[in-house]
Backbone as ProteinMPNN parsed JSONL, in Angstrom:
{"seq_chain_A": "MTGQVNPATLTDAVYHANANHGNGNAPMFTLAGTYGLSKQTLLCSEVGYLRNNAISNRGLNGGQYGANTIDDPASGGTSSSEPRCGHSQFATFAGKTVTF", "coords_chain_A": {"N_chain_A": [[0.988, -0.931, -0.261], [0.484, 1.955, -0.947], [0.978, 5.627, -0.453], [0.335, 9.228, 0.492], [1.004, 10.655, 3.555], [-1.375, 12.738, 4.842], [-0.337, 15.588, 6.771], [-1.765, 17.31, 8.423], [-4.941, 18.337, 9.118], [-7.701, 20.662, 9.332], [-11.252, 21.315, 10.314], [-14.039, 23.037, 10.183], [-17.26, 24.361, 11.34], [-20.687, 25.818, 11.687], [-23.583, 25.631, 12.963], [-27.401, 26.043, 13.297], [-29.585, 25.968, 15.415], [-33.081, 25.977, 15.653], [-35.5, 25.868, 17.746], [-37.996, 26.023, 17.912], [-41.722, 26.069, 19.391], [-41.251, 27.54, 21.807], [-38.833, 26.962, 22.659], [-36.721, 28.77, 22.07], [-33.428, 29.716, 20.389], [-30.353, 28.457, 19.135], [-27.045, 29.015, 18.093], [-24.328, 26.961, 17.123], [-20.805, 26.292, 17.248], [-18.003, 24.532, 15.917], [-15.013, 23.355, 16.125], [-12.82, 21.08, 14.517], [-10.041, 18.586, 14.249], [-7.303, 16.684, 12.755], [-4.178, 15.014, 12.893], [-1.831, 13.326, 11.282], [0.072, 10.849, 12.309], [1.235, 8.413, 11.23], [0.561, 6.333, 8.304], [-1.506, 4.831, 9.599], [-1.954, 5.642, 11.868], [-3.913, 8.43, 13.674], [-3.877, 11.215, 15.307], [-6.693, 13.095, 16.764], [-8.953, 15.581, 17.445], [-11.747, 17.74, 18.901], [-13.48, 20.614, 19.59], [-16.418, 22.482, 20.631], [-18.711, 24.788, 20.904], [-21.717, 26.054, 22.085], [-24.362, 28.233, 22.001], [-26.898, 29.477, 24.059], [-29.985, 31.101, 23.646], [-31.922, 33.379, 25.727], [-34.547, 31.889, 26.357], [-33.761, 29.499, 25.649], [-32.294, 26.228, 25.971], [-30.748, 24.325, 25.033], [-28.322, 21.697, 24.422], [-25.132, 20.268, 24.063], [-24.917, 17.385, 23.567], [-27.218, 16.836, 22.188], [-29.744, 16.387, 22.967], [-33.385, 16.961, 23.317], [-35.99, 18.207, 20.953], [-38.615, 20.552, 21.27], [-41.37, 21.786, 23.505], [-40.087, 23.248, 26.435], [-39.015, 22.124, 29.063], [-37.366, 21.291, 30.753], [-35.768, 22.994, 33.253], [-37.618, 25.175, 33.669], [-39.533, 26.967, 35.35], [-42.486, 26.691, 35.633], [-42.864, 23.908, 35.485], [-40.806, 22.722, 37.083], [-38.827, 21.108, 36.112], [-35.52, 19.541, 35.945], [-32.364, 19.153, 34.766], [-29.095, 17.469, 34.747], [-27.681, 17.175, 32.45], [-28.096, 19.264, 30.57], [-27.743, 22.652, 29.931], [-28.639, 25.629, 31.767], [-31.473, 27.512, 30.826], [-30.709, 30.279, 28.609], [-27.861, 29.895, 29.209], [-24.957, 29.123, 28.067], [-22.706, 26.294, 26.514], [-19.546, 24.242, 26.693], [-17.434, 22.334, 24.938], [-15.117, 19.522, 24.86], [-12.931, 17.008, 22.935], [-10.404, 14.455, 22.871], [-8.355, 12.269, 21.0], [-6.958, 9.13, 19.857], [-6.472, 7.343, 16.82], [-6.653, 4.18, 15.083], [-5.905, 2.351, 12.362], [-6.308, -0.693, 11.07]], "CA_chain_A": [[0.132, 0.066, 0.044], [1.548, 3.494, -1.112], [0.389, 6.707, -0.352], [1.257, 10.196, 0.995], [0.446, 11.059, 4.63], [-1.613, 14.057, 5.249], [-0.098, 15.831, 8.27], [-2.851, 18.096, 9.326], [-6.421, 18.877, 8.467], [-8.889, 21.4, 10.235], [-12.577, 21.373, 9.781], [-15.057, 24.151, 11.339], [-18.571, 24.359, 10.851], [-21.502, 26.658, 12.362], [-25.286, 25.196, 13.029], [-28.451, 27.087, 14.027], [-31.093, 25.366, 16.092], [-34.441, 26.77, 16.003], [-36.215, 24.684, 18.161], [-39.766, 26.389, 17.838], [-42.584, 25.363, 20.572], [-41.042, 27.951, 23.175], [-37.512, 26.879, 23.433], [-35.666, 29.632, 21.53], [-32.554, 29.41, 19.129], [-29.06, 27.91, 19.838], [-26.23, 28.495, 17.404], [-23.05, 26.18, 17.268], [-19.482, 26.355, 16.211], [-17.35, 23.242, 16.044], [-13.741, 23.105, 15.152], [-12.112, 19.572, 14.623], [-8.657, 18.719, 13.609], [-6.53, 15.787, 12.796], [-2.917, 15.038, 12.631], [-1.371, 12.115, 10.743], [1.214, 10.419, 12.799], [1.527, 7.5, 10.15], [-0.325, 5.998, 7.532], [-2.284, 3.998, 10.086], [-2.403, 6.588, 13.064], [-4.124, 9.96, 13.287], [-4.422, 11.829, 16.54], [-8.082, 13.835, 16.586], [-9.576, 16.597, 18.52], [-12.693, 18.667, 18.256], [-14.096, 21.7, 20.353], [-17.861, 22.791, 20.129], [-19.449, 25.967, 21.859], [-23.307, 26.352, 21.827], [-24.848, 29.851, 22.589], [-28.251, 29.299, 23.944], [-30.687, 32.405, 23.554], [-32.817, 33.391, 26.883], [-35.132, 30.865, 26.711], [-33.332, 28.051, 25.004], [-31.556, 25.284, 26.915], [-29.887, 23.124, 24.121], [-27.32, 21.029, 25.154], [-24.195, 19.684, 22.771], [-25.753, 16.169, 23.502], [-28.322, 16.743, 21.444], [-31.012, 16.737, 23.686], [-35.004, 16.501, 22.434], [-36.604, 19.504, 20.875], [-39.968, 20.686, 21.841], [-41.369, 22.58, 24.631], [-38.896, 23.567, 27.088], [-39.658, 21.84, 30.141], [-36.129, 21.726, 31.728], [-35.406, 24.657, 33.499], [-38.841, 25.88, 33.517], [-40.107, 27.15, 36.471], [-43.877, 25.883, 35.891], [-42.64, 22.555, 35.499], [-39.898, 22.461, 37.962], [-38.018, 20.275, 35.396], [-34.213, 19.951, 35.752], [-31.522, 18.072, 33.876], [-27.79, 17.541, 34.761], [-26.804, 17.263, 31.073], [-28.539, 20.415, 29.707], [-27.302, 23.847, 30.263], [-30.035, 26.286, 32.042], [-31.836, 28.402, 30.193], [-29.807, 31.276, 28.186], [-26.282, 29.576, 29.623], [-24.11, 28.047, 26.84], [-22.166, 25.186, 26.875], [-18.547, 24.213, 25.779], [-16.858, 20.584, 25.377], [-13.705, 19.565, 23.758], [-12.451, 15.712, 23.285], [-9.108, 14.274, 21.918], [-7.987, 10.873, 20.871], [-6.339, 8.461, 18.684], [-7.354, 6.412, 16.029], [-5.671, 3.304, 14.531], [-6.595, 1.542, 11.255], [-5.441, -2.048, 10.931]], "C_chain_A": [[0.973, 1.201, -0.062], [0.413, 4.5, -0.866], [0.978, 7.773, 0.463], [0.429, 10.354, 2.455], [0.107, 12.491, 4.855], [-1.303, 14.323, 6.522], [-1.222, 16.425, 9.019], [-4.091, 18.329, 8.561], [-7.205, 19.735, 9.599], [-10.471, 21.323, 9.526], [-13.28, 22.141, 10.629], [-16.673, 24.1, 10.305], [-19.498, 25.186, 12.008], [-22.953, 25.916, 11.995], [-26.152, 26.29, 13.664], [-29.434, 25.994, 14.244], [-32.068, 26.326, 16.326], [-35.2, 26.117, 16.527], [-37.841, 24.844, 18.447], [-40.253, 25.996, 19.103], [-41.677, 25.973, 21.869], [-39.814, 27.576, 23.602], [-36.297, 27.454, 22.588], [-34.732, 28.945, 20.403], [-30.996, 29.374, 19.785], [-28.054, 27.853, 18.471], [-24.891, 27.751, 17.951], [-22.476, 26.28, 16.69], [-18.637, 25.331, 16.819], [-16.09, 23.627, 15.437], [-13.111, 21.854, 15.16], [-10.725, 19.505, 13.765], [-8.255, 17.315, 13.743], [-5.068, 15.815, 12.339], [-2.367, 13.696, 12.347], [0.055, 11.813, 11.334], [2.062, 9.51, 11.888], [0.397, 7.462, 8.976], [-1.81, 5.469, 8.211], [-2.789, 4.611, 11.343], [-2.853, 7.978, 12.953], [-4.604, 10.286, 15.086], [-5.711, 12.888, 16.322], [-8.514, 14.496, 17.702], [-10.693, 17.49, 18.065], [-13.132, 19.511, 19.588], [-15.309, 21.95, 19.749], [-17.86, 23.695, 21.374], [-21.164, 26.001, 21.542], [-23.633, 27.474, 22.846], [-26.157, 29.486, 22.589], [-28.678, 30.99, 24.007], [-31.237, 32.46, 25.327], [-33.605, 32.828, 27.369], [-34.758, 29.599, 26.006], [-32.136, 27.314, 26.023], [-30.77, 24.171, 26.211], [-28.791, 22.604, 24.785], [-26.32, 20.368, 23.917], [-24.237, 18.031, 22.894], [-26.587, 16.088, 22.828], [-29.704, 17.083, 22.032], [-32.233, 16.495, 22.799], [-35.455, 18.124, 22.618], [-37.777, 19.387, 21.347], [-40.131, 21.532, 22.744], [-40.726, 22.523, 25.828], [-39.569, 23.11, 28.618], [-38.792, 21.364, 31.456], [-35.654, 23.083, 32.046], [-36.343, 25.214, 33.698], [-39.42, 25.769, 34.854], [-41.724, 26.629, 36.912], [-43.638, 24.57, 36.027], [-41.605, 21.874, 36.538], [-39.124, 21.38, 37.465], [-36.663, 20.78, 35.796], [-33.716, 18.748, 35.183], [-29.908, 18.54, 34.346], [-26.925, 17.674, 33.301], [-27.069, 18.491, 30.059], [-28.224, 21.572, 30.776], [-28.923, 24.518, 30.954], [-30.012, 27.4, 30.859], [-31.088, 29.923, 29.895], [-28.051, 30.891, 28.908], [-26.006, 28.795, 28.326], [-23.205, 26.91, 27.431], [-20.922, 24.556, 25.994], [-18.128, 22.747, 26.171], [-15.948, 20.785, 24.371], [-13.458, 17.753, 23.831], [-10.989, 15.63, 22.403], [-8.988, 12.876, 22.113], [-7.355, 10.467, 19.721], [-7.099, 7.42, 17.994], [-6.298, 5.451, 15.223], [-6.184, 2.766, 13.611], [-5.559, 0.427, 10.912], [-5.909, -2.477, 9.205]], "O_chain_A": [[1.992, 1.395, 0.601], [-0.787, 4.279, -1.029], [1.983, 7.514, 1.125], [-0.787, 10.165, 2.432], [0.963, 13.358, 5.029], [-1.744, 13.625, 7.436], [-1.549, 16.034, 10.139], [-4.072, 18.497, 7.342], [-7.223, 19.312, 10.755], [-10.673, 21.284, 8.312], [-13.163, 21.946, 11.839], [-16.964, 23.895, 9.127], [-19.077, 25.209, 13.165], [-23.311, 25.699, 10.837], [-25.743, 27.209, 14.374], [-29.959, 25.287, 13.383], [-31.947, 27.315, 17.049], [-35.89, 25.513, 15.706], [-38.634, 24.078, 18.996], [-39.454, 25.597, 19.95], [-41.368, 25.239, 22.808], [-39.527, 27.753, 24.786], [-35.216, 26.891, 22.412], [-35.043, 27.98, 19.704], [-30.58, 30.086, 20.698], [-28.13, 26.853, 17.758], [-24.47, 27.953, 19.09], [-22.791, 26.412, 15.508], [-18.525, 25.22, 18.039], [-16.063, 24.178, 14.336], [-12.81, 21.605, 16.327], [-10.433, 20.238, 12.82], [-8.713, 16.664, 14.682], [-4.747, 16.6, 11.447], [-2.459, 12.883, 13.267], [1.057, 12.407, 10.937], [3.271, 9.674, 11.727], [-0.444, 8.337, 8.771], [-2.912, 5.584, 7.674], [-3.84, 4.243, 11.867], [-2.246, 8.727, 12.188], [-5.422, 9.706, 15.8], [-5.448, 13.641, 15.383], [-8.448, 14.011, 18.832], [-10.638, 17.983, 16.939], [-13.08, 18.902, 20.657], [-15.459, 21.741, 18.545], [-17.294, 23.525, 22.454], [-21.496, 25.935, 20.358], [-23.319, 27.608, 24.029], [-26.731, 29.184, 21.543], [-27.916, 31.902, 24.324], [-30.892, 31.549, 26.079], [-33.775, 32.893, 28.587], [-35.599, 28.712, 25.857], [-31.281, 27.916, 26.673], [-30.236, 23.241, 26.816], [-28.369, 23.188, 25.783], [-26.858, 20.0, 22.872], [-23.436, 17.445, 22.166], [-26.943, 14.914, 22.723], [-30.535, 17.886, 21.608], [-32.145, 15.923, 21.712], [-35.415, 18.914, 23.561], [-38.153, 18.323, 21.838], [-39.14, 22.212, 23.009], [-40.887, 21.424, 26.359], [-40.488, 23.721, 29.163], [-39.153, 21.14, 32.612], [-35.271, 23.994, 31.312], [-35.975, 26.312, 34.117], [-39.738, 24.711, 35.397], [-42.116, 26.294, 38.029], [-44.362, 24.016, 36.854], [-41.601, 20.665, 36.768], [-38.678, 20.617, 38.322], [-36.432, 21.974, 35.99], [-34.285, 17.661, 35.077], [-29.539, 19.715, 34.321], [-25.803, 18.158, 33.148], [-26.45, 18.685, 29.013], [-28.364, 21.532, 31.998], [-30.035, 24.044, 30.719], [-29.096, 27.937, 30.236], [-30.899, 30.681, 30.846], [-27.209, 31.785, 29.002], [-26.755, 28.015, 27.738], [-23.044, 26.696, 28.633], [-21.094, 24.341, 24.794], [-18.333, 22.137, 27.221], [-15.839, 21.614, 23.468], [-13.851, 17.217, 24.867], [-10.574, 16.428, 21.562], [-9.386, 12.291, 23.12], [-7.177, 11.184, 18.737], [-8.068, 6.787, 18.412], [-5.243, 5.906, 14.783], [-7.348, 2.517, 13.924], [-4.379, 0.554, 10.586], [-5.45, -3.489, 8.675]]}, "name": "protein", "num_of_chains": 1, "seq": "MTGQVNPATLTDAVYHANANHGNGNAPMFTLAGTYGLSKQTLLCSEVGYLRNNAISNRGLNGGQYGANTIDDPASGGTSSSEPRCGHSQFATFAGKTVTF"}
């Protein structure tokens, strides 16, 4: 097998979630990168930032769309994986992939 190792790549993306049904808007920004150590081994990482508006509580884990029942004073619902309404969320990961 022959080929050239691509030493580094960067990928960026911007997403906009409009949840409707009383759950506001949340743009998300991501930046991902890989660095080739060899033909079979890559280092990889990604960072993500999600900015909720005042009535949105979307999380980087996806969550569910629909009426906002989490952190809602009327329902009393709470969740440890979702940010509070109007608060943002930041996450990062890093790892290594090996292809056999």
